[in-house]
C-alpha positions in Angstrom: 66.0 30.4 20.3 63.6 29.4 17.5 61.9 26.0 17.3 64.1 24.9 14.5 67.1 25.2 16.9 65.1 23.4 19.5 64.5 20.5 17.2 68.3 20.2 16.5 68.6 19.4 20.2 66.0 16.6 19.7 67.4 15.3 16.5 71.1 16.0 16.8 73.2 19.1 16.1 75.3 17.7 13.3 72.5 17.5 10.7 72.8 17.1 7.0 69.2 18.1 6.6 67.6 21.5 7.0 64.9 22.2 9.6 62.3 24.9 9.0 59.7 25.9 11.6 56.5 27.9 11.5 58.0 30.7 13.6 60.5 31.5 10.7 63.6 29.9 12.3 65.9 27.6 10.2 68.7 25.3 11.4 70.8 22.4 9.9 72.1 22.1 6.5 70.9 25.0 4.5 69.7 24.1 1.0 69.9 20.4 1.6 68.2 17.9 -0.6 66.1 16.8 2.4 64.4 19.1 4.9 62.1 18.8 7.8 59.3 21.4 8.2 57.6 22.0 11.6 54.4 23.3 10.0 52.2 24.1 13.0 52.3 24.5 16.8 50.3 21.2 16.8 53.6 19.4 16.2 54.8 20.8 19.5 51.7 19.8 21.2 52.0 16.2 19.9 55.5 16.1 21.3 54.4 17.5 24.6 51.7 14.8 24.9 54.0 11.9 23.9 57.7 12.8 24.0 59.9 10.8 21.7 59.1 8.6 18.6 55.3 8.4 19.3 54.8 12.2 19.5 57.0 12.8 16.4 55.1 10.1 14.5 51.8 11.5 15.5 52.9 14.9 14.3 54.0 13.5 11.0 50.9 11.4 10.4 48.7 14.3 11.1 50.6 16.6 8.8 51.9 19.0 11.5 55.5 17.8 10.5 56.4 17.4 6.9 59.5 15.7 5.4 60.5 17.1 2.0 62.6 14.8 0.0 63.6 11.2 0.7 62.2 9.8 4.0 64.9 7.3 4.4 67.6 9.9 4.0 65.9 12.0 6.7 65.6 9.2 9.2 69.2 8.2 8.5 70.1 11.7 9.8 68.0 11.2 12.9 69.2 8.0 14.6 67.6 8.9 18.0 64.3 9.3 16.4 64.5 6.3 14.1 65.8 3.9 16.7 64.3 4.8 20.0 63.0 7.3 22.5 64.8 10.4 23.6 66.9 10.5 26.7 64.9 11.0 29.9 66.6 14.2 30.9 65.9 15.8 27.5 62.3 14.8 27.7 61.9 16.5 31.1 63.5 19.6 29.9 61.4 19.7 26.7 58.2 19.0 28.7 58.6 22.3 30.5 59.1 24.3 27.2 56.2 22.5 25.6 53.7 22.7 28.3 52.1 25.9 27.0 51.6 24.4 23.6 49.9 21.3 25.1 47.5 23.6 26.9 46.7 26.1 24.2 46.9 23.7 21.1 45.1 20.5 22.2 45.5 17.6 19.8 43.7 14.5 19.0 45.3 11.0 18.4 45.2 10.5 14.5 42.4 8.3 13.6 44.7 5.7 12.0 46.2 4.9 15.4 45.1 1.6 16.8 43.8 0.7 20.1 42.1 -2.6 20.8 38.3 -2.2 20.6 37.7 -4.7 23.4 39.8 -5.9 26.4 40.4 -9.3 24.8 43.4 -11.3 26.1 46.5 -10.5 24.1 46.9 -13.1 21.3 43.5 -14.6 21.8 41.9 -15.6 18.5 39.4 -12.6 18.7 42.1 -10.1 19.4 44.5 -11.5 16.8 41.8 -11.3 14.3 41.2 -7.6 15.1 44.8 -6.6 14.9 45.5 -8.5 11.7 42.4 -6.9 10.1 43.7 -3.4 11.2 47.0 -3.8 9.4 46.1 -6.0 6.4 42.5 -5.0 5.6 43.5 -1.5 4.5 42.8 -2.0 0.7 44.1 -4.6 -1.6 44.7 -2.0 -4.2 46.7 0.1 -1.8 49.0 -3.0 -1.2 49.2 -3.5 -4.9 50.6 0.1 -5.2 53.2 -0.7 -2.4 54.1 -4.4 -3.1 54.0 -4.6 -6.9 52.8 -7.6 -8.9 54.0 -10.3 -6.5 51.7 -9.1 -3.7 54.3 -10.5 -1.3 54.6 -8.7 2.0 57.6 -10.4 3.4 61.3 -10.3 2.8 62.4 -11.2 -0.7 65.6 -13.0 -1.5 67.8 -11.1 -4.0 69.9 -13.6 -6.1 72.0 -10.5 -6.9 72.1 -6.8 -6.0 70.8 -6.0 -9.6 67.7 -8.2 -9.2 64.3 -6.6 -9.4 61.9 -6.9 -6.4 59.7 -9.2 -8.5 62.6 -11.5 -9.2 63.6 -11.5 -5.6 60.1 -12.4 -4.4 59.9 -15.3 -6.9 63.3 -16.4 -5.5 62.1 -16.2 -1.9 59.1 -18.5 -2.7 61.4 -20.9 -4.6 63.9 -21.0 -1.9 61.2 -21.9 0.6 59.9 -24.6 -1.7 63.4 -26.0 -2.2 64.1 -26.1 1.5 60.9 -27.9 2.1 61.8 -30.4 -0.5 58.4 -29.9 -2.4 57.5 -32.6 -4.9 54.5 -33.1 -7.1 51.5 -34.6 -5.4 52.6 -33.5 -1.8 50.4 -31.4 0.5 51.5 -28.0 1.7 50.0 -25.8 4.5 51.0 -22.1 4.5 50.0 -20.4 7.7 49.6 -16.7 7.6 49.6 -16.9 3.8 48.9 -13.3 3.0 47.7 -12.9 -0.6 48.6 -16.5 -1.4 52.0 -16.0 -3.1 53.5 -19.1 -1.7 50.5 -21.2 -2.2 50.2 -20.3 -5.8 54.0 -20.7 -6.4 53.9 -24.3 -4.9 51.0 -25.3 -6.9 52.1 -23.7 -10.2 55.9 -24.7 -10.1 55.9 -27.9 -8.0 52.5 -29.4 -8.6 51.7 -29.3 -4.8 48.2 -29.3 -3.3 48.5 -26.1 -1.3 46.2 -24.7 1.4 46.8 -21.2 2.8 45.1 -19.6 5.8 44.9 -15.9 6.8 43.1 -13.9 9.3 42.6 -11.1 6.7 39.4 -11.4 4.8 40.4 -9.0 2.1 43.6 -11.1 1.5 41.6 -14.4 1.2 39.2 -12.9 -1.2 42.0 -11.5 -3.4 43.8 -14.8 -3.3 41.0 -16.9 -4.2 40.1 -14.7 -7.1 43.7 -14.8 -8.4 43.9 -18.5 -7.9 40.8 -18.9 -10.2 42.2 -16.5 -12.7 45.4 -18.4 -12.9 43.7 -21.8 -13.4 45.1 -23.2 -10.1 41.9 -23.9 -8.3 42.4 -27.8 -8.6 45.5 -27.4 -6.5 45.5 -24.2 -4.5 43.0 -22.8 -1.9 43.2 -19.9 0.5 40.8 -19.7 3.5 39.9 -16.8 5.8 40.6 -18.6 9.1 43.0 -19.0 12.1 45.8 -21.5 11.6 44.7 -23.0 14.9 41.3 -23.9 13.4 42.7 -25.9 10.5 41.1 -29.3 10.8 43.2 -31.2 8.3 46.4 -33.1 9.2 48.9 -35.2 7.3 50.7 -32.3 5.5 54.0 -33.1 3.9 55.3 -29.5 4.5 54.4 -26.3 6.3 55.5 -22.8 5.5 55.2 -19.9 7.9 56.3 -16.8 6.2 55.9 -13.7 8.4 53.4 -15.1 10.9 55.6 -15.7 14.0 55.9 -12.0 14.6 52.2 -12.1 15.6 52.3 -15.1 17.8 53.9 -13.9 21.0 56.5 -15.5 23.2 54.1 -17.3 25.5 52.3 -18.8 22.6 55.4 -20.2 20.8 55.3 -23.7 22.4 51.7 -24.2 21.4 52.4 -22.7 18.0 55.2 -25.0 17.1 53.5 -28.1 18.6 50.4 -27.4 16.7 52.3 -27.2 13.4 54.1 -30.4 14.2 50.8 -32.2 14.8 49.7 -31.2 11.3 52.8 -32.8 9.6 53.4 -36.4 8.5 56.5 -38.1 10.1 59.5 -36.6 8.2 57.6 -33.5 7.2 59.3 -30.1 7.2 58.5 -26.7 8.6 60.2 -23.5 7.2 59.7 -20.7 9.7 60.6 -17.3 8.1 60.2 -14.2 10.5 61.7 -11.0 11.7 63.7 -11.4 14.9 65.7 -9.4 17.4 69.4 -9.5 16.9 70.0 -10.9 20.4 68.3 -11.4 23.8 69.2 -8.1 25.2 66.3 -6.3 23.3 62.8 -6.2 24.4 60.3 -8.3 22.4 57.8 -5.6 21.9 58.6 -3.0 19.2 58.5 0.8 19.8 55.4 2.7 20.4 55.1 3.9 16.9 55.2 0.3 15.4 52.9 -0.9 18.1 50.3 1.8 17.7 50.4 2.4 13.9 51.7 -0.7 12.2 51.7 -4.0 14.0 49.7 -4.0 17.3 50.6 -6.8 19.6 53.7 -7.7 17.6 56.5 -9.4 19.3 60.0 -10.2 18.1 62.2 -12.8 19.7 65.9 -13.5 19.1 66.5 -16.5 16.7 68.0 -18.6 19.6 64.6 -18.5 21.3 62.8 -19.7 18.1 65.3 -22.5 17.6 65.0 -23.7 21.2 61.1 -23.6 21.0 61.2 -25.5 17.8 63.5 -28.1 19.3 61.4 -28.5 22.4 58.1 -28.7 20.5 58.3 -31.4 17.9 61.2 -30.4 15.5 64.8 -31.2 14.8 66.4 -28.1 13.5 68.4 -28.7 10.4 69.3 -25.4 8.9 69.2 -21.7 9.7 70.1 -18.5 7.9 69.9 -14.7 8.4 68.5 -12.6 5.5 68.8 -9.2 7.2 70.4 -7.4 4.2 67.7 -8.8 1.9 64.9 -7.2 3.9 66.6 -3.8 3.7 66.6 -4.2 -0.1 63.0 -5.3 -0.1 61.9 -2.3 2.0 63.9 0.0 -0.4 61.7 -1.5 -3.3 58.4 -1.0 -1.4 59.4 2.6 -0.5 60.2 3.3 -4.1 56.8 1.8 -5.1 55.0 4.0 -2.7 56.7 7.1 -3.8 56.0 6.3 -7.4 52.3 5.6 -6.8 51.8 8.2 -4.1 48.8 10.1 -5.4 47.0 6.9 -6.2 47.9 5.3 -2.8 46.6 8.5 -1.0 43.4 8.4 -3.0 42.8 4.7 -2.1 43.8 4.6 1.7 43.8 8.2 2.8 46.7 10.6 3.5 47.2 9.7 7.1 47.7 6.0 6.4 49.9 6.6 3.4 52.1 8.9 5.5 52.3 6.2 8.2 53.4 3.6 5.6 56.0 6.1 4.2 57.4 6.5 7.6 57.4 3.0 8.9 58.9 1.4 5.8 61.8 3.8 5.6 62.3 3.3 9.4 62.3 -0.5 9.1 64.8 -0.3 6.2 67.1 1.6 8.5 66.5 -0.9 11.3 67.6 -3.8 9.2 70.6 -2.0 7.9 71.7 -1.2 11.4 71.0 -4.6 12.8 68.2 -3.5 15.1 66.2 -6.3 13.6 67.0 -9.4 11.5 65.2 -11.9 9.3 65.7 -15.5 9.8 64.6 -18.7 8.1 64.7 -21.8 10.3 64.1 -25.2 8.8 62.9 -28.0 11.1 61.8 -31.5 10.4 59.4 -33.8 12.3 61.4 -36.9 12.9 60.2 -40.3 11.6 61.4 -42.2 14.7 65.1 -41.1 14.3 64.9 -40.5 10.6 65.0 -36.9 9.5 64.4 -37.8 5.9 67.0 -35.2 4.9 69.8 -35.4 2.3 73.3 -35.9 3.7 74.2 -32.6 2.3 71.9 -29.6 1.7 70.6 -29.7 -1.9 69.0 -26.3 -2.5 
């Protein structure tokens, strides 16, 4: 039995893709539009060292496995690989077959895999700074190739299925602004602000004085330069700092778009209470983040995402977030799930990366570009299959008993 046939046992026998192996074996759908090539025995050594998604991801990142054609289509054919580790009994059987490859073809962990440099406490300020820098301080230009002109690295909101990614990112920022009830002259704090998209939108379209903070130095530098170029420096500012170190208070509104995934369950009470302390009575918080679909899933993502994409990331079910908001300074007034919108957003990012592939590789390196190609396609599948969701939760800090909200939602 050739290795192509063995991989059909790992990936499923009813394959719509073709599998080709270095030993000349072939399996799956012949002449399919998408094929998986096992290019080297090193792929098997990676799988022996880390059976399941991590070993396969390492093999792909290092080039020992290649996917020809659309990555999303390939992963959609491999649900066990895209969504979780292999069954324990299959791992044991494969370990015996792969032992010789592990011995004779030793492999190194790809350089782009992350492990904390120091034994800092999980979600301490120092460790948070390190892991955020790992993911976001890749290259601003690389992110421009992936994200497009909006430089928004969070779920867009598509007003229609035909909307462009840029239109959808504009709609996302405007929806947040409308939910927060932004008005000219107000003060907005955007925590985990990325490249400053929400900060600039609030300043330009609502006349709001907006402060954004990010742990990524490269993001802050890019944002401040763009703010100046757009003539918004009198209203908008982005700082390289931890949200916990913001000294100012008395904000009318706070947006948190894609930060909560980095906070951690144990830190949620202090996270929400800290944000509540920054608001005036009647001020609103819009919390926008990825969640688990329910409480039966673990909070930590799979090994591939943890090692290569979002170290220390944690995802909670939306019920946990609502409860923590309610218990730590906020009355929850509205909630909605934008799961399908994130799948569409990721499809746009995948298309951008494919279109700019050569330039992205030249900017960030082949290993990292391959990791981004794999993780974005896998995440798109995850949102489509309801493995993860995206929720916006709106809360208000009561003014005594007055929520300062309209009788009916007005956005």
